N, C-alpha and C positions, 0 to 999 in steps of 0.2 A: 217529592225525591224515591218514591216508592220503585219507579223502573231502576234507579241509580243501584239502591240495596238490592235486589233480588238479581239483578244483572251479575253484579261483583260477587255474589252468594255462591254461581254455579262454580267457579273457580278455586275456591277453598277447600283445602284437605281437611276435610270436616267430617265423623261420624260420631256416633254414639251409643250407649247400652250394649253392657256384656249380656250374652246370649252363652250359656253352657253347651258344649258339644254332648252332640246323643249317638246313638249308636242304633242301626237299624239293618238288617239283612248282612251284616257283617260290613257296613259301611260306616265310619265313623264322618259324621256331619259337622261342619263349622258353618254356620247361620248368618246370612247378612240379614238384618231387621232395618226397613223400611222407618223412617218419622214423619211426622207432620211437621209442616213448613212451621221453625220456629222464628218468627218474624224479629223478636228481640235481639236473638243471637245475630242474625243478619246484620241489624242496625248497630251491632257492637264491632261488626267484623267491616265494616263501609270501608276502611282503610288499608284494608290487607287484600286487596284483589292479586289472587294467584298468578304468576305466569306458568302457562303450560309447558311443562318440561318438556325436553327432548332428549333426551339422553342425559302382481306376485306370479303367463306365466310360463315359465320352467316349468317342465316335465310334472303330472299330476297325476293322482290316482284317487279313485272312490272306494272307501271301504269301510266297514263297522267294524267297531272293537266290540260292541254289544257290551254287555253287564260285565262287570269284574268287579272284586272285592276291592278295597281301598280304603282313604282316609276320606271322609267328606267335613269340608270346612264349613258352616251355614255362615254367609255373609250379611251386614248391616246395610242398609244404601240409605244414604243422608241426601234427599234433593236429586237423584239421578247424577248425584257429583261424584261420590267415593263409595266404594263397598270395603267394609273392615270384619275382621273377627277376632275371634279370642285365642291368645297362645299363653303359654307357664312358662318360665324359665326358671330354674333352680330346683332343689330337693329341699323342702315340698315346694311346689311351684307358685311362682308368685305369676300373677297374671297382668297381662296389656292385651290391649286392643289395637291391632297394626293393620295396616293398609297391605294388602297382598300384589306387590309391586311387579308386574314382567318388565317391568322396562329399568330395573336396578337387581342387584346381585347379593347385597349385603343387608346383614339382620342387625337393627337396633333400637334400640329401647334408653328413654333417659337413666341415667347412672344417680344414684345418691348421693354421689361426690358432685354434683351439679349445683352449684351455690350462684353461681352470677347470672344466668339465664333465666329470665322470666318464665320462659315456657316449661322449663321443669316443675314450676311450684304448683302448675294446673294439671300436672299429670302424674300416672304410675311411676315410680323410680326402683328399678332395680337396687337390693342392699346384698351384696355378696356374702356378709356376715350371716345372711341369715341361709344359705345354701352349704348343703353338706357336700355337694358335687362343684362347687367353682373351684376352678383353676384359673390362677394368676397369669397373665401374660402382661399387659400395661405397655405395648407400644401403641405411639399415638397414631391416630389418623384423620383424616376430613374426608368428608361425601358432600358433592357437588347435586344440587338438585335443582329442577327449574324453579320451585316455590323458595328455594333458601339453600344454606347450608349448614349440616351437624357436624362437630370436630367431637372426638374425647378418645380412648384406648381401648385395646380388645380385652377382651376376658375370653373364658370359657367355662361352659357350662350345659347341663341339659335343657333341651328344649321340647316342650309337650307341645303336640299339634294336634288336637283332638284326641283320641284314644293311642297316638304314636307320641313314643318317647325317641328324640334325637340324641343321642351320647356326644359329650365331649364336641359340641359346637360350637365354633369362635364367632364373636358375634361384637358388637359396640356397644361400648356403656359411654352415652351421649353425655358430655358435660357443658357443652355451650350449642344452643339451637338458634341460629342467626337470623330467624324469619318470623314476622308475625302471623303467616299459617299455622306454624308450630304451637304458638301461643294461643291461637283462638281455637284451632283444628280440636277434632274429641278425638283423634286418634293419637294411642302415645308413640307410637313406632313404625316403623315402617318393615316389612318382609321382603326382601327381594328374591326373583322367582328367575331372572335373567340368567347368563351364562357365566363361566367364572372368568371368561376373556374380560368382562368390565367391574369385576369385583375390583374394590379398592381394598390394598394388602393383599390382593392375589387369594384372600381367603376363599373356602371352599365352600360354596353356596349351601345353605341347610339341604336343599332339593338334593343336591349330590351327595350328601351323606345319609339323606332316606334311605338313596338307591343302593349304596355302599353298605350298608348297615342292614340290608335287606328286610327294609318294612314295608315293602310296597311289590307287590306281582308285577306289576307293568310300569314300565318307564313312561309313564303320560301323569301329566294331571290337566284337568278340566274346569272351566267356568259357566257357569248359568248367572247371569246376570238378570235379575226379573226388573222390567221396565214398567210396571203396573204401579202407579201411582198409588191406588190404595190396598195394595196387598200388603202382608203382613211382613210373608216370607220377602228377604230382599236377593237373595240367591246363594248359590252354594257353591263351593271350590271344591275339588274330589281329587285327592292325592291316591294313585294307583291305578283310575280305572274312571269310568265316567257312569252316569246315571241316566239311563235308557229315559225314563220318563219325561226330560228336560230338553230332547230334541227330536225333530221328525225328520225321518228317511235317514238317509247316509252322509256321511262326512265327507266334502272333498278335500283332501290335501293336496299341501303344493312345499316343497321342500325350502328349508332353512338355506336363505344364500348368504349371509355373513352370519357367524355367530358373535353373540355380545346382545346385543338386543335380539328376540324374537324377529328376527327380518327376512322377509319375502319379496316375491316380485309380483307386483301387479299389473293387468295390461289397460285395456280400451276404458277408458270412464268416462260416463255418459249422463246430460242432464236431460231428460225426458226421454227421447228416443233418438238425439242427437250426440253424437260422439264429439266429446272437446278438442279430441287429435294429441292431447299431451302424453297420452300412456301407450298409444299404440303400440310403439318400440319398448313397453315394458318401464315403470316405473317401482323404485326401492318403497318399502312399505314398514312398518315395524308394528306388532300386535302387541298392545300397549292397555293392560289393566290398570295402569295410574294414571292414566290421561282419562279426563271426563267425555271432552268432546271427541270430535273428529276434525283432526287437523291435517293441513296441506298449504303446498306454495301457495303466496298471496294471490297471484293473476287467476290461478282456477277457483281460489276460495271466493274471489271477488266476484267470478263468472256465474258462481253457484249461487250467490247472497243477491245478485242484482237479480237471477230468475226467478227467486221465489220473494223478491223484496222485501228483503232483509234490509236494514239500517243502521250504518255504524253508530257502537255507542256513542262516540263523541258527537254525532250528529243526535241523537236524541238525547245525552246528557246536557249538550248543550241548550237545547228547545225547553228540554226541564229548568234548565238554570235559568232561562229569560222570563219563563211563565213564572215563577216561582220568586224572582230576586232580580227580576229586570227593575222592576222602578225602585228598590232597592237601592241595588247599584248606582243607579241614577242620582237619586235624593243623596246620598254618601259623597259622591262625587262634588256633585255642587256645591255640596255645605262644606267642602272643605276638608274632609278624610282625604290622607294621601293616597294615592288609588295602589300603592302596595300594601295598604293596610284593610282596604277595602273586603278584600277575600277572607280574610282572616278574622274580622269582625263579625261578618256573615257564619261562619266556623265550618267554610268548606275547605280551606285550608288552616290544618291543623298541625302543631309540633314546627311550627316556621321558625321559633326560638329554637337555635341548633343545640346549644349549652344546657348543660343543668345546672342549677342556681346553685345547688346546693353543694354539688362537686366537682363541677365544673366538668366534668366527664359526660360523653354524647350518650345517652341513654339508648338504648335496644329499639325500642318503639322509637324513638324521634330517628336514629339512623336508618333504621327500616322505611320511615316515610319520608325521608330525605332522598334516598335511593328509587323510591317509587316515582316520587312526584319529579326529580330529574328524569326519567324515563317517559314521561309522559303517561303515568298509569294511573294517577288520581285524578280519576275524569271529574268530579265535580269543581277541583281545584282548578285543572288545566281549563275546564270552561269556563270558571269563571274570571281567572286571570284573562281571555280572549274579550269574555266582553266589555271588562273592563279597557282593554285598549281602543276596542271599539266605541265605547260611549264616550271615552276621549275624543275620539277622531269626529265623531257625531256635534259632540260641544264645539269643536273649533269649527262645524261647518253651522254651527248656530241653528241645530235642527233641533223642533221641539222634541219633548219625551214621549209623544205617541210616534211619532215618526221614527225616532230613533229607535226605537222597541219592537218595531213592526221591521224597521231595518236588519235588527239584530238577529231575529225570527227567521230573515231570507237568508243571511248568511249563516247559521245554521245550516242551511239545508246544505247549503254550496260545500260543507266541509268534504273532503275525503275520507272514504271507507276505511279506520286504521288497519292493524292486524288486529285481532282478538276477536272476541263474540260481537255478535250483530242481532239487534230485537226484529222481531217481525208482527205484524198483525195479526192477531189470532183469528181471526174472522176470514181472513183469506188463505187458511190452509189447505179445504178444498180444491184448491183452484191450485197449488203449489205441485210440478213435477217431482216424478219418481227421479231419487240419485242411484244411479247403476254402477257398482264395480265390475270389472272384470277378474277372478280368481281362480287360476287353474283352468281357464278356459271356460268357465262358465259365470253368468251374470249373478249377483249377490244385489238385490235392491233395498233401496230404504224410503219407504213409503213419507211423506210427510207428518204421518201421527208420530213416525219412529226415528225422523231427525228434528223435527220440533220439541223443543224441551218447555213443559208448562207450569206456571205454579199459580197459586191465588184460583179466586171463583169470581163470576158474573164480571163486572164491572175493573175489578183487582186484579183480574187475569192478568198474566204477563206470559211473551212466549219468546223465545229465544232460539236462534238458529242455532242447531247441534254443527256448524260449520264454522271452524276457527284457523286465522291463517297463521299459518309457524312456516318460516323460511329456517331450514337448520343448512347451515353453511358445510361443503365441502370442508374435508372428503368423506364425512358420515353422509353430510345431505347432497341433494335435496332428497325428504323423506317425506311420506304419507304417515300420518299414527292412527292406526283404528286404536282408537279409542273406545270406551264405555258403551258411547253412541252404536257402533257396529256391532260390540261384541253381546249389547243386550240383544238385537235384533238375531244374534247368530253364535250359537251354543258353539265354543272355542275349546278345542283339545290341543296341548302342547305336547308334543310327541319328542321325548328326549331320545329314546332309542333309536328311531328313525329319523331325527332330526328334520320333523316337518311339522306343520300346524294344518287342522283340520276345522271345517266351519261346517254347520248345518242349521236350517233354522231351529230356531227354539221354540218351545214349544211351554 
């Protein structure tokens, strides 16, 4: 079941270790540090697969900001899945590890008043009584992400980001975190870098206050995400400028087409040298540091994954379950075990007993698992349940066990690829085509080495397609989401002053 565990880990919102900010050449750096693969953590997280969240062209120009004084945040990278850094809230500062997320606009951290959410007990909590600059607000709010929701109340305090101190920032003290990804993730909270138009409560985002309080020289921030799995440095987030050593040449800029997300327009889309025709007339795309993979509409993602030989996770998971549990499923059913109990006994479907015996109240973990199971997201459980049905049908046909197991494996191959991530044969990477996006009338190509994510070594190595199907409904969608897979290949400048986004080859 190694594939299952590793594949799910990529969508977890998880990062670790704190890294203190350091100053150099007038730039304050917040660094992203990579961690080696933690198999035990991934095993613990098998029931918490994150749904990726959702919520270029028009005239472009090429220029170069050059070097600029600014605030540089070193970021930490976990499994090329999320990048985090450290901030401080209050006086004296209370430290928190946060996701710097261009796909949302609020800042939240767990509150010391969070008593009933399991996630709060695994992370640092803000204590207003310990801050001399705290100001009470108290208004209730709720924020929804693709991986779950948080709720709590607004408070106001100073926020330290690198060497900068943003005064009187309104943020959320979270008292309820309603997702297992928040429990198992190594981040404490989220710092949104989107526009105020999507800010819950119309709160002024922290980035806006940096500008209004004259803390940055230029109204830009930039990301460098290090995709080298062996590197100690995970990346950098620079507020107020750019770091020239992390890109080559000049940036190509395209305008923001709709404020809220950092939304741009994208042109033709090529698989190898062949146009898909999908975006010849332009496609909307958002540049989102909070999304791990590169997401797009199901039809074109399916075409990409077919071209690179990727296999849908349900098919891969189904084969894995047949290989490891096919004989047991057969034996349990013919021995008289109720089909509805087989997958529970095998440990593939957990928390099926919905109510807590001690309280009669559904627990956070149980509720989350039920929601995921009902949505078909718990792949081992889903695959097992399908196999039980197929075994029952084979028994009705009086098939032998060997014939039935072979039949189950063939059925797995016939499963359609679902939305979500897909696995790939690591040995075929050299034969895969480049995937090219047209942005600002210029080609931005991703090589197989850039869009395939690899973990493990030797026979234990697992490869994942960096393309994920995600259908965002109108009026916001359909949308492409240029997440960390794309931003890792291309250094990205978010220019708030000119309302545009710039891309240059990362170095």
